[in-house]
NUMI-838260 format. One record per atom (N, C-alpha, C): x, y, z. Coordinates in steps of 0.02 Angstrom, whole numbers, padded with zeros to 5 digits, always signed. Layout:
% residues N
XYZ ...
//
This chain:
% residues 274
-03192-00355-02915 -03133-00317-02936 -03084-00308-02879 -03111-00290-02819 -03068-00279-02761 -03033-00344-02742 -03069-00400-02749 -03040-00465-02732 -02981-00480-02777 -02986-00463-02841 -02931-00475-02888 -02870-00433-02869 -02883-00372-02848 -02827-00328-02827 -02791-00358-02768 -02829-00383-02719 -02799-00413-02659 -02759-00476-02677 -02787-00515-02724 -02752-00576-02744 -02686-00557-02779 -02689-00507-02823 -02629-00485-02859 -02577-00459-02810 -02600-00421-02761 -02553-00394-02711 -02522-00451-02671 -02562-00500-02653 -02537-00557-02616 -02484-00595-02655 -02496-00604-02720 -02448-00638-02763 -02382-00600-02766 -02388-00533-02774 -02329-00491-02777 -02288-00497-02713 -02323-00496-02656 -02290-00501-02591 -02255-00568-02583 -02287-00621-02605 -02258-00687-02600 -02194-00692-02641 -02197-00665-02703 -02138-00666-02746 -02082-00624-02716 -02101-00565-02692 -02052-00520-02663 -02021-00552-02601 -02062-00582-02559 -02037-00616-02499 -01989-00671-02517 -02005-00708-02570 -01961-00763-02591 -01894-00738-02614 -01894-00685-02654 -01831-00658-02680 -01787-00631-02624 -01816-00589-02581 -01777-00559-02527 -01755-00611-02476 -01798-00660-02462 -01780-00713-02415 -01723-00754-02444 -01725-00768-02509 -01671-00806-02541 -01605-00769-02536 -01608-00703-02548 -01547-00663-02542 -01519-00664-02471 -01565-00658-02422 -01544-00657-02352 -01514-00724-02332 -01546-00779-02353 -01521-00846-02336 -01453-00859-02368 -01445-00834-02430 -01382-00843-02465 -01325-00808-02427 -01341-00749-02400 -01292-00713-02360 -01277-00750-02295 -01330-00775-02263 -01321-00808-02198 -01283-00873-02203 -01284-00905-02261 -01247-00967-02270 -01172-00955-02263 -01150-00896-02281 -01078-00882-02281 -01056-00836-02224 -01103-00810-02185 -01084-00763-02133 -01050-00798-02075 -01001-00766-02043 -00968-00795-01985 -01015-00797-01924 -01002-00844-01879 -01044-00855-01821 -01001-00847-01758 -01031-00817-01707 -00998-00810-01642 -01049-00823-01587 -01031-00868-01541 -01075-00887-01486 -01145-00907-01510 -01146-00943-01565 -01209-00970-01590 -01251-00922-01631 -01229-00860-01637 -01267-00810-01675 -01227-00789-01737 -01263-00781-01793 -01230-00759-01853 -01217-00684-01851 -01172-00662-01894 -01153-00591-01897 -01214-00546-01907 -01262-00566-01951 -01320-00524-01964 -01360-00511-01900 -01366-00562-01858 -01403-00554-01795 -01367-00504-01750 -01301-00511-01745 -01262-00465-01703 -01268-00393-01730 -01266-00386-01797 -01270-00319-01827 -01337-00287-01811 -01391-00326-01816 -01457-00300-01802 -01462-00276-01730 -01434-00315-01684 -01436-00296-01614 -01393-00235-01601 -01337-00230-01635 -01292-00173-01625 -01323-00108-01650 -01368-00113-01699 -01397-00052-01728 -01464-00034-01697 -01504-00085-01678 -01572-00071-01657 -01588-00088-01584 -01545-00124-01551 -01560-00144-01482 -01563-00083-01436 -01618-00076-01399 -01627-00019-01354 -01591-00029-01288 -01578-00091-01270 -01542-00105-01208 -01467-00095-01220 -01437-00048-01185 -01368-00030-01198 -01319-00087-01183 -01334-00127-01133 -01290-00183-01118 -01292-00235-01174 -01352-00248-01199 -01358-00296-01254 -01324-00268-01317 -01331-00203-01327 -01298-00173-01385 -01222-00177-01379 -01198-00166-01318 -01126-00171-01305 -01100-00242-01318 -01140-00293-01298 -01119-00362-01311 -01117-00377-01385 -01164-00348-01422 -01166-00358-01494 -01104-00327-01527 -01087-00266-01506 -01028-00233-01534 -00964-00272-01518 -00961-00298-01456 -00902-00338-01437 -00898-00402-01479 -00955-00432-01494 -00957-00493-01535 -00931-00478-01605 -00952-00420-01633 -00930-00402-01701 -00855-00389-01701 -00830-00357-01649 -00757-00346-01645 -00721-00413-01640 -00750-00461-01604 -00720-00527-01598 -00717-00562-01665 -00771-00556-01704 -00772-00585-01771 -00719-00552-01815 -00709-00487-01805 -00655-00451-01837 -00657-00451-01913 -00600-00459-01944 -00595-00454-02017 -00632-00510-02053 -00650-00563-02017 -00691-00616-02049 -00759-00590-02069 -00780-00533-02040 -00845-00504-02056 -00844-00466-02122 -00785-00446-02145 -00780-00400-02201 -00814-00425-02265 -00803-00487-02288 -00836-00509-02349 -00913-00503-02346 -00942-00522-02289 -01014-00517-02281 -01036-00444-02280 -00999-00401-02246 -01017-00331-02242 -01015-00298-02311 -00965-00314-02351 -00960-00286-02418 -01018-00310-02461 -01036-00374-02454 -01092-00400-02494 -01157-00368-02473 -01166-00357-02408 -01226-00323-02384 -01230-00252-02410 -01172-00220-02412 -01170-00150-02435 -01187-00144-02509 -01175-00197-02547 -01188-00196-02619 -01260-00214-02636 -01299-00233-02587 -01368-00255-02600 -01410-00197-02628 -01451-00214-02677 -01496-00165-02707 -01564-00198-02718 -01617-00164-02698 -01684-00191-02708 -01703-00190-02782 -01748-00235-02800 -01776-00235-02868 -01819-00172-02876 -01835-00153-02938 -01879-00094-02947 -01945-00101-02910 -01971-00162-02908 -02034-00173-02873 -02026-00163-02798 -01973-00193-02770 -01961-00188-02698 -01947-00116-02678 -01911-00079-02721 -01893-00010-02705 -01955+00035-02698 -02010+00014-02731 -02072+00052-02725 -02116+00026-02668 -02116-00040-02660 -02160-00071-02610 -02134-00061-02539 -02069-00063-02529 -02042-00056-02461 -02059+00011-02430 -02049+00068-02465 -02070+00133-02435 -02145+00137-02422 -02184+00109-02469 -02257+00109-02460 -02276+00070-02397 -02246+00012-02389 -02259-00030-02330 -02239+00007-02266 -02182+00041-02269 -02158+00078-02210 -02204+00135-02191 -02238+00165-02240 -02283+00221-02225 -02352+00198-02202 -02376+00143-02232 -02446+00124-02221 -02458+00063-02176 -02413+00015-02177 -02425-00046-02139 -02384-00049-02075 -02319-00034-02080 -02275-00039-02021 -02299+00002-01962 -02328+00063-01972 -02349+00103-01914 -02415+00079-01882 -02449+00029-01910 -02514+00009-01885 -02507-00032-01821 -02506+00003-01764 -02493-00028-01700 -02540-00086-01682 -02605-00085-01700 -02648-00141-01681 -02625-00208-01711 -02591-00205-01768 -02568-00266-01800 -02508-00295-01763 -02502-00360-01758 -02443-00391-01726 -02380-00375-01766 -02324-00375-01732 -02261-00355-01764 -02241-00400-01821 -02259-00465-01819 -02239-00510-01873 -02275-00493-01938 -02332-00458-01932 -02367-00435-01993 -02340-00368-02015 -02329-00323-01966 -02303-00257-01983 -02232-00259-02010 -02192-00305-01984 -02122-00309-02004 -02106-00380-02028 -02133-00400-02085 -02119-00468-02111 -02046-00476-02129 -02026-00538-02139 -01955-00552-02152 -01930-00515-02214 -01970-00513-02267 -01947-00479-02328 -01936-00405-02316 -01977-00375-02273 -01970-00303-02258 -01908-00291-02215 -01896-00335-02166 -01839-00326-02121 -01772-00341-02154 -01774-00368-02214 -01712-00384-02249 -01705-00347-02315 -01740-00290-02321 -01733-00252-02383 -01662-00223-02388 -01645-00201-02447 -01576-00181-02461 -01552-00123-02417 -01596-00074-02405 -01574-00017-02365 -01556-00037-02295 -01593-00084-02266 -01577-00107-02199 -01510-00144-02200 -01498-00185-02251 -01435-00220-02256 -01377-00170-02265 -01388-00119-02306 -01336-00068-02316 -01321-00033-02250 -01374-00016-02213 -01367+00019-02149 -01330-00023-02098 -01347-00088-02094 -01315-00132-02045 -01241-00143-02064 -01227-00145-02129 -01158-00153-02151 -01116-00092-02130 -01145-00032-02140 -01109+00028-02118 -01094+00025-02044 -01143+00003-02004 -01132-00002-01931 -01076-00051-01916 -01074-00106-01954 -01021-00154-01943 -00952-00125-01956 -00945-00086-02010 -00881-00055-02025 -00862-00003-01971 -00912+00033-01946 -00900+00081-01893 -00872+00047-01831 -00901-00010-01814 -00879-00047-01754 -00809-00075-01764 -00794-00100-01824 -00727-00128-01836 -00674-00074-01835 -00691-00014-01858 -00644+00043-01855 -00577+00028-01889 -00524+00032-01851 -00456+00022-01879 -00448-00048-01909 -00484-00097-01883 -00479-00165-01909 -00506-00171-01980 -00543-00120-02002 -00571-00122-02069 -00534-00077-02118 -00477-00050-02098 -00443-00002-02141 -00420-00034-02206 -00411-00099-02208 -00391-00134-02269 -00445-00132-02323 -00506-00113-02303 -00562-00113-02351 -00575-00045-02382 -00534+00004-02366 -00547+00073-02389 -00553+00076-02465 -00507+00043-02501 -00510+00045-02574 -00573+00010-02600 -00590-00048-02571 -00650-00084-02592 -00713-00043-02578 -00714-00009-02521 -00772+00033-02505 -00778+00092-02553 -00722+00121-02572 -00725+00176-02620 -00749+00152-02688 -00733+00090-02706 -00758+00062-02768 -00834+00056-02766 -00860+00033-02708 -00932+00028-02700 -00963+00097-02704 -00930+00146-02673 -00956+00215-02674 -00958+00241-02746 -00904+00230-02783 -00901+00255-02852 -00952+00221-02898 -00965+00157-02885 -01013+00120-02927 -01083+00149-02922 -01098+00181-02864 -01164+00211-02855 -01220+00162-02873 -01216+00103-02843 -01265+00051-02856 -01336+00076-02842 -01342+00115-02789 -01404+00148-02772 -01386+00206-02727 -01434+00251-02716 -01421+00307-02670 -01404+00280-02601 -01438+00227-02580 -01427+00197-02514 -01357+00169-02508 -01335+00131-02558 -01268+00101-02553 -01214+00155-02551 -01222+00206-02592 -01172+00259-02593 -01171+00297-02527 -01230+00311-02500 -01235+00347-02437 -01201+00309-02380 -01217+00244-02374 -01190+00205-02319 -01116+00187-02330 -01096+00179-02392 -01025+00168-02406 -00985+00230-02385 -01012+00288-02399 -00979+00350-02378 -00974+00355-02303 -01027+00335-02268 -01026+00336-02195 -00974+00288-02168 -00969+00229-02198 -00919+00180-02176 -00848+00207-02187 -00837+00237-02245 -00771+00265-02260 -00751+00320-02209 -00799+00363-02194 -00786+00417-02146 -00768+00389-02078 -00805+00338-02056 -00793+00309-01990 -00724+00276-01986 -00705+00241-02039 -00640+00208-02039 -00584+00259-02041 -00592+00311-02082 -00540+00362-02088 -00528+00397-02022 -00580+00413-01985 -00573+00446-01920 -00536+00401-01872 -00550+00335-01876 -00519+00288-01829 -00448+00269-01852 -00434+00274-01917 -00370+00251-01943 -00336+00306-01985 -00296+00348-01954 -00261+00402-01989 -00218+00377-02047 -00199+00313-02045 -00156+00286-02098 -00191+00285-02166 -00257+00295-02166 -00294+00296-02229 -00292+00364-02263 -00265+00415-02229 -00264+00483-02256 -00234+00487-02327 -00177+00454-02342 -00150+00459-02410 -00199+00440-02465 -00242+00390-02451 -00292+00370-02500 -00341+00426-02513 -00363+00459-02460 -00412+00513-02468 -00379+00574-02500 -00316+00584-02489 -00280+00639-02523 -00281+00628-02598 -00271+00566-02620 -00274+00551-02692 -00344+00562-02718 -00394+00540-02682 -00463+00546-02705 -00487+00618-02705 -00455+00661-02666 -00475+00732-02665 -00459+00765-02732 -00417+00734-02772 -00400+00761-02838 -00433+00722-02894 -00482+00679-02877 -00515+00637-02926 -00555+00680-02976 -00563+00653-03036 -00606+00687-03085 -00680+00673-03071 -00694+00625-03028 -00762+00609-03008 -00784+00657-02953 -00833+00698-02968 -00854+00750-02922 -00878+00722-02855 -00918+00670-02855 -00943+00642-02793 -00887+00613-02750 -00836+00585-02783 -00778+00559-02746 -00740+00616-02713 -00731+00671-02749 -00697+00729-02720 -00735+00756-02659 -00800+00760-02665 -00841+00784-02609 -00831+00740-02548 -00834+00674-02557 -00826+00628-02501 -00756+00634-02472 -00705+00634-02515 -00636+00636-02491 -00622+00699-02451 -00644+00756-02476 -00632+00819-02440 -00672+00821-02376 -00732+00792-02377 -00772+00788-02316 -00735+00748-02262 -00706+00692-02282 -00669+00650-02235 -00607+00686-02209 -00570+00717-02255 -00509+00752-02235 -00524+00811-02189 -00584+00838-02195 -00603+00896-02155 -00626+00878-02085 -00633+00813-02070 -00661+00793-02006 -00610+00786-01950 -00548+00780-01967 -00498+00771-01914 -00433+00806-01929 -00395+00818-01877 -00331+00852-01886 -00276+00801-01896 -00275+00769-01954 -00226+00718-01968 -00172+00746-02015 -00110+00739-01996 -00053+00757-02038 -00063+00825-02073 -00062+00879-02036 -00074+00945-02066 -00025+00962-02123 +00036+00936-02119 +00084+00952-02172 +00062+00925-02240 +00019+00874-02239 -00006+00845-02301 -00077+00869-02317 -00119+00872-02266 -00189+00887-02276 -00201+00961-02291 -00167+01005-02256 -00179+01077-02266 -00165+01098-02338 -00109+01078-02369 -00098+01097-02439 -00152+01068-02485 -00175+01007-02471 -00226+00976-02513 -00292+01014-02507 -00312+01031-02446 -00374+01068-02436 -00369+01138-02466 -00310+01168-02461 -00299+01235-02490 -00311+01233-02566 -00287+01181-02597 -00295+01174-02670 -00369+01165-02687 -00406+01132-02642 -00478+01119-02655 -00520+01182-02649 -00492+01236-02623 -00530+01299-02617 -00547+01329-02685 -00512+01306-02737 -00525+01331-02805 -00563+01279-02846 -00590+01228-02813 -00626+01176-02849 -00687+01204-02884 -00707+01174-02939 -00765+01198-02976 -00831+01183-02938 -00828+01136-02891 -00887+01117-02854 -00892+01157-02789 -00948+01191-02778 -00955+01235-02720 -00955+01196-02654 -00979+01134-02655 -00978+01094-02594 -00907+01078-02574 -00865+01061-02623 -00795+01046-02608 -00761+01108-02579 -00773+01166-02609 -00742+01228-02584 -00764+01241-02512 -00828+01232-02498 -00854+01245-02431 -00824+01197-02380 -00823+01133-02397 -00796+01082-02351 -00721+01094-02338 -00686+01113-02391 -00614+01126-02383 -00602+01185-02335 -00641+01237-02342 -00634+01295-02298 -00650+01275-02226 -00703+01238-02216 -00721+01215-02149 -00665+01173-02119 -00638+01128-02159 -00585+01085-02135 -00523+01124-02115 -00505+01174-02154 -00446+01215-02138 -00457+01251-02072 -00518+01271-02060 -00533+01305-01997 -00517+01262-01936 -00528+01197-01942 -00514+01152-01886 -00440+01148-01870 -00398+01163-01919 -00326+01160-01907 -00299+01223-01872 -00340+01274-01869 -00319+01334-01834 -00254+01363-01862 -00209+01382-01818 -00146+01414-01838 -00104+01369-01882 -00115+01304-01878 -00076+01258-01920 -00093+01266-01994 -00147+01301-02009 -00168+01311-02079 -00153+01381-02102 -00107+01417-02069 -00094+01486-02087 -00072+01494-02160 -00039+01445-02187 -00017+01449-02257 -00076+01454-02306 -00136+01436-02283 -00194+01437-02326 -00228+01505-02329 -00206+01552-02287 -00239+01617-02284 -00243+01652-02352 -00189+01655-02391 -00192+01690-02456 -00245+01662-02504 -00259+01597-02499 -00310+01568-02544 -00379+01567-02511 -00381+01577-02446 -00446+01581-02412 -00479+01649-02422 -00438+01701-02422 -00465+01769-02428 -00508+01779-02491 -00486+01756-02550 -00529+01764-02609 -00597+01729-02603 -00599+01677-02561 -00662+01640-02552 -00715+01682-02516 -00694+01737-02486 -00742+01782-02453 -00790+01813-02503 -00770+01811-02567 -00813+01838-02620 -00843+01783-02664 -00842+01722-02639 -00868+01665-02677 -00943+01676-02691 -00967+01656-02751 -01038+01664-02766 -01083+01621-02722 -01055+01569-02692 -01095+01524-02650 -01092+01548-02578 -01150+01563-02549 -01152+01594-02482 -01118+01551-02429 -01131+01486-02430 -01103+01444-02377 -01027+01439-02382 -01000+01445-02443 -00928+01447-02451 -00899+01511-02420 -00935+01566-02429 -00913+01629-02399 -00914+01625-02323 -00967+01596-02296 -00973+01589-02223 -00917+01544-02197 -00903+01489-02232 -00851+01442-02210 -00783+01477-02211 -00771+01516-02263 -00707+01552-02267 -00700+01603-02211 -00754+01638-02197 -00754+01688-02143 -00737+01656-02076 -00771+01601-02061 -00759+01567-01997 -00689+01538-01993 -00666+01511-02050 -00599+01481-02050 -00545+01534-02038 -00551+01591-02071 -00501+01644-02062 -00498+01668-01990 -00556+01672-01957 -00557+01693-01887 -00518+01645-01843 -00523+01580-01858 -00489+01530-01818 -00415+01525-01834 -00399+01535-01898 -00329+01525-01920 -00286+01585-01904 -00310+01645-01922 -00270+01705-01914 -00316+01765-01905 -00335+01780-01843 -00381+01835-01829 -00358+01902-01859 -00293+01914-01857 -00268+01978-01883 -00278+01982-01959 -00262+01927-01993 -00272+01926-02066 -00346+01932-02083 -00388+01901-02041 -00460+01905-02051 -00484+01977-02045 -00460+02011-01993 -00480+02081-01983 -00457+02125-02040 -00396+02111-02065 -00369+02150-02120 -00409+02140-02184 -00439+02079-02190 -00479+02064-02249 -00550+02090-02242 -00565+02121-02185 -00631+02150-02175 -00680+02103-02141 -00655+02048-02114 -00698+02001-02079 -00714+02028-02009 -00777+02029-01991 -00797+02054-01925 -00819+01996-01880 
//
């Protein structure tokens, strides 16, 4: 009986290895190459290399590849494991990968090293490295985020969007539009991005002020936090921040309290903030 289980597991692993390897090879056929190495190799080194000089060379290589990397990065970000792989990969990571006595080629086989989450993660790192050079992909990345192909793709697409927005203030108008989206997860991401930097206060402060009345408590909290970063430049938001001190969500109340202290200490004191 045990022998049959092992044989079945071996067959499953072979099939899984074939599928993931085929996907990886298909990507590598089209990926750009620099100094004899493909983009995927540079991405892996940029994310996991412990030697800082080697990591720096990898990042420089990705910047050299530039916008030619974008099609591959988007395809990597859209990768999703099969239902079987989505269960087997975490199991392998818990039980097999940590087994130090085993050689690394057994603990980290090719199919495991090319699972969808790793590809999603490496794609996010690529967009982070490209920064302003990837600003043209903001709309495409938001489409990937909205599609919610998997939790992993949405998470890493959001990370890529945040990194690009911080590096490229010219993307702010797009996030201002998305802050008013009917899609709740899109609003959360947009307000989170807008709250991370002091870009164009004349546009962002009114938008964040409006978000203080959002039906989603996370949006309200992020908006209050973001306004706090603007300090005195967000003084016009004080009248709508004060009511948030009585918000049913505790973290929203805390965010409003801290924001008022930074924006207008006198108004904060008058509102009873200590």
